[in-house]
N, C-alpha and C positions, 0 to 999 in steps of 0.2 A: 676717523671713528670707523670701526667695522660692524655690521648689521647681521651679518650671518652667523648661524649658530655653530658654536666651537664642534670640532669634529670629535666623534664619538671615537673612546680608545679600542686600539684592533680588537682586544677580547669583546667588545660590543656589538660588533659590527653582523647586522645579519646578511646571510647570504642565500638565495634562494634555488632551492635544487628541483630538478626535473623529476626525481624519484629517490626515494629512499626503501631498503631492504630492513624489515624489522628484525630486530635481536633475536637470535636463535632460531631463524626461521628462513625459507626462501621466498617469503612473502614481500612481493614488492607493490609499494602504494604508490600511484601518482595523484597530482593534481587532476580534479574532475571525477576522480575514482570514490567508490564509497566504503565506508569503512563501520566497523562497530567499535564503540567506544565505552570503556567502563562509567558507569554511571558515579555521580558523586557519593550517593548513597548504596556502600556496598551488597546490601540487601537487595536490590533493585537489580532489573535484567540491564544489558547494556543497551546503548541506543545509538540508531544510526544516523549519520553524519556524512555529507559532503567535502572532500578535501576541496580545498580552494587554494591552499599554497602551503609548499614545505617551507621550513625557513632554518639553516644552520646558525645557530646563537653562540659559538664558539664553546666555552667552558659552560654556559648554561647547557648545553645540549642543543637537541633539535625538536622542533614545534610544528605544529600544523593548526592553521588558520581553516576552522571548518564552518559549515553552514548546518544546523541541526535539522533533522526531520522529525515529526511528531507522529505518534502514531503506533500500531503494534505490526500487524503484518500488512496492512495499508497505511503508508506514510506519505504524509505531506510535507514538502521543504518550507522551512519558514525563513523568515528572514534574520532569524538568531544567527550571530557571528560569534564563536569561541576561539579561543586559543587554546590547544591543549599539548603536552607534551606527547612523544610519540610514545613514551610508555605508557600512555593510556590505551593505545589502540589494542584489541583484542582480535581482530585479525580482519579481510577484507568480507564484504558482501555485496551483492547484487540488486539493486533497484532499478525493475522493470515498469516501463509505461504498461497501462493496464491491459491493452491489446496482446502486448507480446507475453506478459504474465499469463493473460489464459491461454494461451498458446504452448505453453511449456509441459514437456511430457511428464516431468518431475518436478514438484516443486521442494526444496532442500530449506531446512531452516534461517539458511544464510540469504533466500531469497524473499524480497519484497516486491510490494507495487507501487505506484504512485499515480493517482491521477487529479491530483489537484496542486496547485502551488499557492502559497502565500502571497498576496501583494502587498507589501509594505506601506505602500503610498497610499492605498485605499483602504485597506486593512479587510480586504476581501481575499476568497479563494479564488485561483483563476482554473479551469470554468466555474461560472458560476450557478449553473445548472446540471442537472444530471439525471438520468432515467432513473425510474423509481420501479420497482416489481412488487408481487405480491399483494394481498391485503392489507399488509402491515406497511406497505409503502416505503420499504427499502432499498437503497440501491443493490447491485448486483455484487455479490463477495463471491470470488471465484473460488476460495475455499471451502463455501458453504454449498452442499447439494441443493438443488431447486428441481422442480418437476416443472414440465411444462403441458398445458391444457392442450390436447388434441383439437379442441373447438375454437377457441379463441386465441390461442398461442401464447397467452401470458404464462408466467414464470411465479412458481410458489415455492415457499420452504415446508419441507414434510411438517414441522411443529404447527404451521400455521394452517394446517389442512387436517390436523388431530393425526398425524402418522409418525411415526417413529423412522430414522432413516433408514434402519433395517425394513421395515414395512415397503417404504417407497421403492427401495432399490428392487423390491419382488413386483412392482405394479407393471403389468404388461401394458395397461390401457388407463389414461386419466382424463377424466373431465373435472373444471373446478365447480363448485356449489352453483355459480349463475349458469354455466352453460349446462349444468347435470337438470338444474330446474326449468331451463327453457326447454330442453329435450323432453321432461316429462310433462310439460306443457302442451308442447308440440303432438307427442304420442296421444294425450289423451283429447285434444280436438280432433285428430285423426280419425281416432275410435269413435269417437261421438257423430261423425260424420257418416261413418259406414254402417252405424245402428240403424236399421229402419224398421219402423214398427208396422208389423203386418197386423191388419185389422181380422 
């Protein structure tokens, strides 16, 4: 009596590939690389995924095993794995760490950044804390302009301080509301101390 599974017919065996050149292009994808995949709903934008493996499946074509990222420009790697035909790949993209993304001279449409990864075991994002800025208490988004207060060195979004981006770019000096109020208070105190009443 044999307990082993029957061998798959030759046409059904998968072969793992080290790379794959997308049809009609010179774009080469490799495991651990990031790609843009067509969304299941054609009215939606493509989504970012990391290629985990490339598998040639004989007559069924070539597939990629991917881990999906979630998000728009800032993405985080999820535990969700999927198998897609290589025909679903629209092209390669770049997913940078947050520090590397902020140092790019030019950010292109195919550039994304990731500062979180989803831990499937705990159900939490890693890291689980992040610095927040502005009075809206949001994390820094390198794609959005922020203005630094010259006094406290905190960062603020133009909209949160009642300015347009155009107005914010023209500012030569900036003090946030708290620092400006403190400066006015100190000025008032110092001017009151200087006033002497002469009889």
